[in-house]
C-alpha positions as CSV (number, residue, x, y, z in Angstrom):
1,M,-26.0,-21.0,-17.8
2,N,-26.0,-19.7,-14.2
3,I,-29.3,-18.1,-13.4
4,K,-27.5,-15.0,-12.0
5,N,-25.7,-14.5,-15.3
6,V,-29.0,-14.9,-17.1
7,L,-30.5,-12.2,-15.0
8,I,-27.6,-9.8,-15.5
9,I,-27.7,-10.4,-19.2
10,S,-31.4,-9.8,-19.2
11,L,-30.9,-6.6,-17.3
12,M,-28.4,-5.5,-19.8
13,I,-30.6,-6.3,-22.8
14,S,-33.6,-4.7,-21.1
15,L,-31.7,-1.5,-20.4
16,G,-30.3,-1.5,-24.0
17,A,-33.9,-1.7,-25.2
18,G,-34.7,1.3,-23.2
19,I,-32.2,3.6,-24.9
20,V,-33.3,5.1,-28.3
21,Y,-30.8,6.3,-30.9
22,A,-32.5,8.2,-33.8
23,A,-30.7,8.6,-37.2
24,P,-31.3,11.8,-39.1
25,A,-34.5,11.5,-41.2
26,K,-36.9,13.5,-43.3
27,K,-39.2,15.7,-41.4
28,A,-40.4,13.2,-39.0
29,Q,-43.2,13.7,-36.5
30,P,-41.9,14.4,-33.1
31,Q,-42.0,11.3,-30.9
32,A,-42.6,11.2,-27.3
33,A,-39.4,10.6,-25.3
34,K,-39.3,7.1,-24.0
35,K,-39.6,6.8,-20.3
36,K,-36.4,5.6,-18.6
37,L,-36.6,2.2,-17.1
38,T,-36.4,2.0,-13.3
39,V,-34.5,-0.7,-11.6
40,G,-37.8,-2.3,-10.5
41,E,-39.0,-2.3,-14.1
42,V,-35.8,-3.8,-15.3
43,L,-36.0,-6.6,-12.8
44,K,-39.6,-7.3,-13.8
45,R,-38.6,-7.4,-17.5
46,A,-35.8,-9.8,-16.7
47,Q,-38.3,-12.4,-15.8
48,E,-40.0,-12.1,-19.2
49,D,-38.8,-13.0,-22.6
50,S,-35.7,-11.1,-23.8
51,R,-36.5,-8.3,-26.2
52,G,-34.3,-5.7,-27.8
53,G,-31.9,-5.4,-30.7
54,K,-28.3,-5.0,-31.8
55,L,-26.8,-1.6,-32.4
56,E,-24.6,-1.0,-35.5
57,A,-20.9,-0.6,-34.8
58,A,-20.9,3.0,-35.9
59,Q,-23.7,3.8,-33.4
60,K,-21.7,2.0,-30.7
61,A,-18.6,4.1,-31.3
62,A,-20.6,7.3,-31.1
63,M,-21.9,6.6,-27.7
64,A,-20.5,8.3,-24.6
65,V,-20.8,7.1,-21.1
66,P,-22.9,9.8,-19.2
67,D,-21.6,11.3,-16.0
68,S,-23.7,10.6,-13.0
69,K,-25.3,13.7,-11.4
70,I,-26.4,11.8,-8.3
71,T,-25.3,13.4,-5.1
72,F,-24.6,10.1,-3.3
73,T,-20.9,9.5,-2.7
74,P,-19.1,6.9,-0.6
75,S,-17.9,8.1,2.9
76,Q,-14.2,7.5,2.1
77,N,-12.0,8.9,-0.7
78,S,-10.2,6.0,-2.3
79,N,-7.8,8.3,-4.1
80,I,-5.1,8.2,-1.4
81,N,-1.4,8.2,-1.9
82,L,-0.1,5.9,0.7
83,N,3.4,7.4,0.4
84,S,1.9,10.7,1.6
85,V,0.6,9.3,4.9
86,K,2.9,10.3,7.7
87,P,2.9,10.0,11.5
88,P,2.0,13.0,13.6
89,K,4.7,15.3,15.0
90,S,6.3,14.0,18.1
91,T,5.2,17.2,20.0
92,E,1.7,16.0,19.5
93,I,2.5,12.7,21.3
94,L,4.7,14.2,24.0
95,S,3.0,16.4,26.6
96,Q,4.1,18.6,29.5
97,G,3.4,17.0,32.8
98,A,3.1,20.3,34.6
99,Q,0.6,21.6,32.1
100,R,-2.1,19.1,32.9
101,S,-2.8,20.3,36.4
102,G,-5.3,22.9,35.4
103,N,-3.4,25.5,37.6
104,E,-1.0,26.8,35.0
105,V,-1.4,30.4,35.8
106,E,-0.7,29.9,39.5
107,Y,2.2,27.6,38.7
108,E,3.7,30.1,36.3
109,K,3.5,32.9,39.0
110,T,5.3,30.6,41.5
111,L,7.9,29.8,38.8
112,D,8.5,33.5,38.1
113,Q,9.1,34.1,41.9
114,Q,11.6,31.2,42.0
115,I,13.4,32.6,39.0
116,Q,13.7,36.1,40.5
117,E,15.0,34.7,43.8
118,L,17.5,32.4,42.2
119,Y,18.7,35.0,39.8
120,K,19.5,37.3,42.8
121,L,21.5,34.4,44.4
122,T,23.5,34.0,41.2
123,Q,24.4,37.6,41.3
124,K,25.3,37.5,44.9
125,F,27.5,34.4,44.6
126,A,28.9,35.2,41.1
127,K,32.5,34.5,42.3
128,N,31.6,31.6,44.6
129,P,33.1,28.2,43.7
130,A,29.6,26.7,44.0
131,R,28.1,29.1,41.5
132,G,27.8,26.3,38.9
133,E,25.0,24.6,40.9
134,L,23.1,27.9,40.9
135,W,23.5,28.3,37.2
136,L,22.2,24.7,36.5
137,R,19.2,25.3,38.7
138,L,18.4,28.6,37.2
139,A,18.8,27.2,33.7
140,E,16.3,24.4,34.5
141,L,13.8,27.0,35.6
142,Y,14.3,29.0,32.4
143,V,13.7,25.7,30.4
144,E,10.5,25.2,32.4
145,K,9.4,28.8,31.9
146,A,10.0,28.5,28.1
147,S,7.8,25.4,28.0
148,L,5.0,27.1,29.9
149,V,5.1,30.1,27.7
150,D,5.2,28.0,24.6
151,F,2.1,26.1,25.8
152,R,0.3,29.3,26.5
153,K,1.1,30.8,23.1
154,Q,0.1,27.5,21.4
155,D,-3.2,27.6,23.2
156,I,-3.9,31.2,22.0
157,Y,-2.9,30.2,18.5
158,D,-5.2,27.2,18.4
159,R,-8.2,29.3,19.5
160,Q,-7.4,32.0,17.0
161,L,-6.9,29.4,14.2
162,K,-10.3,27.9,15.0
163,D,-11.9,31.4,14.8
164,F,-10.1,31.9,11.5
165,L,-11.4,28.6,10.1
166,D,-14.9,29.4,11.4
167,G,-14.8,32.8,9.6
168,K,-14.9,34.8,12.8
169,I,-11.6,36.6,12.0
170,K,-10.1,37.4,8.5
171,V,-6.4,37.3,9.2
172,K,-4.8,33.9,9.6
173,P,-3.0,33.8,13.0
174,V,0.8,33.2,13.4
175,I,2.1,31.5,16.5
176,D,4.3,33.7,18.7
177,T,7.5,31.9,19.8
178,A,9.6,34.9,20.6
179,E,9.0,35.1,24.3
180,A,9.6,31.4,24.9
181,K,12.8,31.5,22.9
182,Q,14.2,34.3,25.1
183,Y,14.1,31.9,28.0
184,N,15.8,29.2,25.9
185,K,18.6,31.6,25.1
186,K,19.0,32.5,28.8
187,A,19.3,28.8,29.6
188,V,21.9,28.3,26.8
189,Q,24.0,31.1,28.2
190,L,24.1,29.5,31.7
191,Y,24.9,26.0,30.4
192,D,27.7,27.4,28.3
193,W,29.1,29.1,31.4
194,F,28.9,25.9,33.3
195,L,30.9,23.9,30.6
196,R,33.4,26.7,30.4
197,D,34.1,26.8,34.2
198,Y,33.4,23.2,35.1
199,P,34.4,21.0,32.1
200,N,35.1,17.9,34.3
201,D,32.1,18.2,36.6
202,E,29.9,15.1,37.1
203,K,27.0,17.2,35.8
204,T,28.6,18.0,32.5
205,S,26.3,15.4,30.8
206,Q,23.3,17.4,32.1
207,A,24.6,20.6,30.6
208,L,25.3,18.9,27.2
209,F,21.8,17.4,27.1
210,F,20.1,20.7,27.8
211,L,22.3,22.6,25.4
212,G,21.1,20.2,22.7
213,Y,17.5,20.5,23.8
214,N,17.5,24.3,23.9
215,Y,19.2,24.6,20.6
216,Y,16.6,22.4,19.1
217,E,13.9,24.6,20.6
218,L,15.6,27.6,19.1
219,G,15.6,26.0,15.7
220,N,19.3,25.3,15.5
221,A,19.2,21.6,14.9
222,E,22.8,21.3,13.7
223,L,24.3,22.8,16.9
224,G,21.8,20.8,19.0
225,T,22.8,17.6,17.3
226,K,26.5,18.4,18.0
227,Y,25.8,18.5,21.7
228,Y,23.7,15.4,21.7
229,N,26.4,13.5,19.8
230,E,29.0,14.6,22.4
231,L,26.7,13.5,25.2
232,T,26.1,10.0,23.8
233,R,29.8,9.6,22.9
234,K,31.4,10.8,26.1
235,Y,28.8,9.8,28.7
236,P,27.1,6.6,27.6
237,K,26.0,5.8,31.2
238,S,24.5,9.2,31.9
239,Q,20.8,9.4,32.9
240,Y,20.4,11.8,30.0
241,V,21.9,9.7,27.3
242,I,18.7,7.9,26.3
243,E,17.0,11.2,25.8
244,G,19.9,12.2,23.7
245,Y,19.5,9.1,21.5
246,F,15.9,9.9,21.0
247,A,16.6,13.5,20.0
248,L,19.1,12.3,17.5
249,G,16.6,9.8,16.1
250,E,14.1,12.7,15.7
251,Y,16.8,14.7,13.9
252,Y,17.4,12.0,11.3
253,F,13.7,11.1,11.1
254,E,12.7,14.7,10.2
255,R,15.3,14.6,7.4
256,E,14.0,11.2,6.2
257,K,17.3,9.4,6.9
258,W,15.4,6.3,8.0
259,A,18.3,4.0,8.6
260,D,20.1,6.5,10.8
261,A,17.0,7.4,12.7
262,Y,16.3,3.7,13.4
263,K,19.8,3.2,14.6
264,E,19.3,5.9,17.3
265,Y,15.8,4.6,18.3
266,T,17.1,1.1,18.9
267,H,19.1,2.4,21.9
268,I,15.7,3.2,23.6
269,I,14.0,0.0,22.4
270,K,16.7,-1.9,24.4
271,K,15.5,-0.1,27.5
272,P,12.0,-1.6,28.1
273,K,11.5,0.4,31.3
274,H,12.2,3.8,29.9
275,R,9.2,6.0,29.3
276,L,10.2,6.6,25.7
277,N,10.5,2.9,24.9
278,T,7.1,2.4,23.2
279,F,7.3,5.8,21.4
280,A,10.7,4.7,20.0
281,M,9.1,1.5,18.7
282,Y,6.4,3.6,17.0
283,K,8.9,5.8,15.3
284,S,11.1,2.8,14.4
285,A,8.1,1.1,12.8
286,W,7.8,4.0,10.4
287,C,11.6,3.9,9.7
288,L,11.3,0.2,8.9
289,F,8.3,0.7,6.7
290,R,10.1,3.4,4.7
291,I,13.1,1.2,4.0
292,G,10.9,-1.7,2.9
293,K,10.9,-3.9,6.1
294,V,7.1,-4.0,6.3
295,E,6.8,-7.2,8.4
296,D,9.1,-5.8,11.1
297,A,7.2,-2.5,11.1
298,I,3.9,-4.4,11.6
299,K,5.4,-6.3,14.6
300,Y,6.2,-3.0,16.3
301,M,2.8,-1.4,15.7
302,D,1.1,-4.6,16.7
303,Y,2.9,-4.6,20.0
304,I,1.9,-1.0,20.7
305,I,-1.8,-1.8,19.9
306,K,-1.9,-5.0,22.0
307,N,-0.3,-3.3,25.0
308,K,-2.5,-0.2,24.8
309,G,0.4,2.2,24.0
310,A,2.0,1.3,27.4
311,S,5.3,2.8,28.4
312,A,6.9,2.2,31.8
313,G,9.1,4.7,33.6
314,N,9.0,8.2,34.9
315,E,9.2,11.5,33.2
316,G,12.3,12.2,31.2
317,A,14.9,14.9,31.6
318,N,12.8,17.5,29.7
319,G,9.7,16.9,31.8
320,K,7.6,15.5,28.9
321,N,5.5,12.4,29.1
322,V,4.2,10.2,26.3
323,N,0.5,10.4,25.7
324,K,-0.2,6.7,25.7
325,N,-3.8,6.9,24.5
326,R,-2.8,9.1,21.5
327,L,0.0,6.7,20.7
328,E,-2.3,3.7,20.7
329,I,-4.7,5.6,18.4
330,E,-2.0,6.6,16.0
331,A,-0.6,3.1,15.9
332,A,-4.0,1.6,15.1
333,R,-4.4,4.2,12.3
334,D,-0.9,3.8,10.8
335,I,-0.9,0.0,10.8
336,V,-3.6,0.3,8.1
337,V,-1.0,1.7,5.8
338,F,1.4,-1.1,6.5
339,F,-1.3,-3.8,6.0
340,A,-2.2,-2.1,2.7
341,D,1.3,-2.8,1.5
342,T,1.2,-6.5,2.4
343,G,-2.0,-7.4,0.4
344,D,-3.1,-9.8,3.2
345,P,-6.6,-8.6,4.2
346,Q,-7.5,-11.6,6.4
347,R,-4.5,-11.0,8.5
348,A,-5.6,-7.4,9.0
349,I,-9.2,-8.5,9.8
350,D,-7.9,-10.9,12.5
351,S,-5.6,-8.3,14.0
352,F,-8.2,-5.6,14.3
353,S,-10.8,-8.0,15.6
354,Q,-8.6,-9.1,18.4
355,N,-6.8,-5.9,19.4
356,V,-9.1,-2.8,19.0
357,T,-12.6,-1.6,19.8
358,P,-15.4,-2.4,17.3
359,A,-15.5,1.3,16.3
360,A,-11.8,1.4,15.8
361,K,-11.9,-1.8,13.8
362,L,-14.7,-0.5,11.6
363,S,-12.7,2.7,10.8
364,A,-9.5,0.9,10.2
365,L,-10.9,-1.8,7.9
366,E,-13.0,0.6,6.0
367,K,-9.9,2.7,5.3
368,L,-8.0,-0.4,4.4
369,G,-10.7,-1.5,1.9
370,Y,-10.5,1.8,0.1
371,F,-6.7,1.6,0.2
372,Y,-6.7,-1.8,-1.5
373,A,-9.2,-0.5,-4.1
374,D,-6.9,2.4,-4.8
375,K,-3.9,0.0,-5.3
376,G,-6.0,-2.1,-7.7
377,N,-6.2,-5.1,-5.4
378,R,-9.9,-5.9,-6.1
379,E,-10.0,-9.2,-4.3
380,A,-8.5,-7.8,-1.1
381,S,-10.8,-4.8,-1.2
382,G,-13.8,-7.1,-1.8
383,L,-12.9,-9.4,1.1
384,I,-12.6,-6.4,3.5
385,F,-15.9,-4.9,2.4
386,H,-17.8,-8.3,2.4
387,H,-16.6,-8.8,6.0
388,L,-17.9,-5.4,7.0
389,I,-21.2,-6.0,5.3
390,A,-21.6,-9.4,7.0
391,E,-21.0,-7.7,10.4
392,S,-23.7,-5.1,9.8
393,P,-25.8,-6.0,6.8
394,H,-28.6,-3.5,7.4
395,S,-26.4,-0.4,7.9
396,K,-26.3,2.4,5.4
397,K,-22.6,1.8,4.9
398,A,-23.3,-1.8,3.8
399,F,-24.8,-0.3,0.6
400,E,-21.7,1.9,0.1
401,Y,-19.4,-1.0,0.6
402,Q,-21.2,-3.2,-1.9
403,Y,-21.2,-0.2,-4.3
404,Q,-17.4,0.0,-4.0
405,I,-17.1,-3.7,-4.7
406,V,-19.1,-3.2,-7.9
407,Q,-17.0,-0.2,-8.8
408,N,-13.8,-2.3,-8.4
409,Y,-14.9,-4.5,-11.3
410,F,-16.7,-1.9,-13.3
411,Y,-14.2,-1.7,-16.2
412,A,-13.3,-5.4,-16.2
413,K,-14.9,-6.5,-19.5
414,N,-17.3,-9.4,-19.2
415,S,-16.1,-10.0,-15.7
416,P,-18.0,-12.7,-13.9
417,Q,-17.1,-11.1,-10.6
418,F,-18.8,-7.9,-11.7
419,K,-22.0,-9.7,-12.7
420,E,-22.0,-11.5,-9.4
421,E,-21.5,-8.4,-7.4
422,L,-23.9,-6.3,-9.4
423,Y,-26.6,-9.0,-9.0
424,R,-26.0,-8.9,-5.2
425,W,-26.1,-5.1,-5.2
426,I,-29.4,-5.0,-7.0
427,T,-31.2,-7.8,-5.1
428,D,-29.9,-7.3,-1.6
429,Y,-30.7,-3.5,-1.6
430,S,-34.0,-3.5,-3.5
431,N,-37.2,-2.1,-2.1
432,K,-38.2,-5.6,-1.1
433,S,-35.0,-6.3,0.9
434,S,-34.6,-6.4,4.6
435,W,-31.9,-3.7,4.2
436,Y,-34.6,-1.4,2.6
437,A,-37.0,-2.1,5.5
438,A,-34.3,-1.1,8.0
439,N,-33.5,2.2,6.2
440,Q,-36.7,3.3,4.5
441,S,-37.2,6.1,7.1
442,D,-34.3,8.0,5.5
443,K,-36.1,8.7,2.3
444,A,-33.3,10.9,0.7
445,F,-30.7,8.2,1.2
446,V,-32.9,5.4,-0.1
447,E,-33.9,7.5,-3.1
448,N,-30.3,8.3,-4.0
449,S,-29.3,4.6,-3.6
450,Y,-32.1,3.6,-5.9
451,K,-31.0,6.2,-8.5
452,L,-27.4,5.2,-8.2
453,R,-28.1,1.5,-8.9
454,E,-30.1,2.5,-12.0
455,Q,-27.3,4.9,-13.2
456,T,-24.6,2.3,-12.7
457,L,-26.6,-0.3,-14.7
458,R,-27.0,2.2,-17.6
459,N,-23.4,3.2,-17.5
460,Y,-22.3,-0.4,-17.7
461,I,-24.5,-1.1,-20.7
462,L,-23.1,1.9,-22.5
463,Q,-19.5,0.9,-21.6
464,Q,-20.0,-2.6,-22.9
465,H,-21.5,-1.3,-26.1
466,K,-18.6,1.1,-26.6
467,T,-15.9,-1.5,-26.0
468,A,-17.5,-4.5,-27.7
């Protein structure tokens, strides 16, 4: 018999001998409670002759597995529903170019002056044949003003929400969108006038795009979609058409119409120099994942990660840029979910080792290991955690990872893998191990890890007795 199996069996017998079950008897003299065996004592006994006895079947059935009261818990929650994981809102990836200058207040004052001056001109030349150009320019300024106001209100809301979460204020804040929407409405009116008076003008596509955009901002997605569809159908060569395709993709994406959304995003993917190209790949990856094309989804995410979220091109029609750093981070996070669906841990290890920073790799693989455990894929979970342990064997997390591996096999009756992993957990993290020497300064952690090993051993013995 393998010496490790002998040791595990001896541990089990020794622990069994340390648990006393007393049957009702005539007035018996109170006995001193037996001292619980520590892990160190168990290991010592395992080297001596086996001693202990069998329990009657009735006694076994009456046993209950005790709940651990130890305060040690793994750093990740393995109870994660993969279907609930979603990408961030596109507004979190897209950012306003003008709002990153740090001079928003001065910029907004200048914008207000321009709006006032241009408004006076529209009144002065209300009957002039060139009034359409003035309307378009003023409408653009209204759109810009709406974006600035929205940014300002969002900033106020974020600060108030933080105060609410910190307990500094009692009333949960609500974001104020009314002021920004007033400017969106003014822009809509001007674009409507332009289409009415200049239906065949070369800038009709511009009016259609911004009507779609502003209606989306106003919350009227149905009407906004109508104008975007008209834009893409009538003006396929317009500079605004790619933005229109992306907006339509977003419309379908939010409604979980994955195939329709992917169809719209593909128009942008075919334009490698467009600033939204990589972002369209990111959203397409999620569409493909949702319809079961996991391999294609991984290819898109892998491209984004390898190319550091790069997107070529200038700002789009609505003045919003893609936050490339955020996109790369999100892609590295989301591909974990995709890999969890493939069941190929080595592929994930190779990908993260080659394409992301060590810190990002650790975070991604740790999450993937717990995902696999949650899906019941013990082997894949174990391979991930063994890899992480090998990379940093003396870290505190190494103990947590080995604990999770043990837990993966805990309820597998007479599992040789469980015995193997349990043996490793006991010996590699004992008070004589190099891991202990590296972490002994954190007494609370070491003590809890010691108690957890002892409790796990006892729980396993009771579980085996109950199911035997």
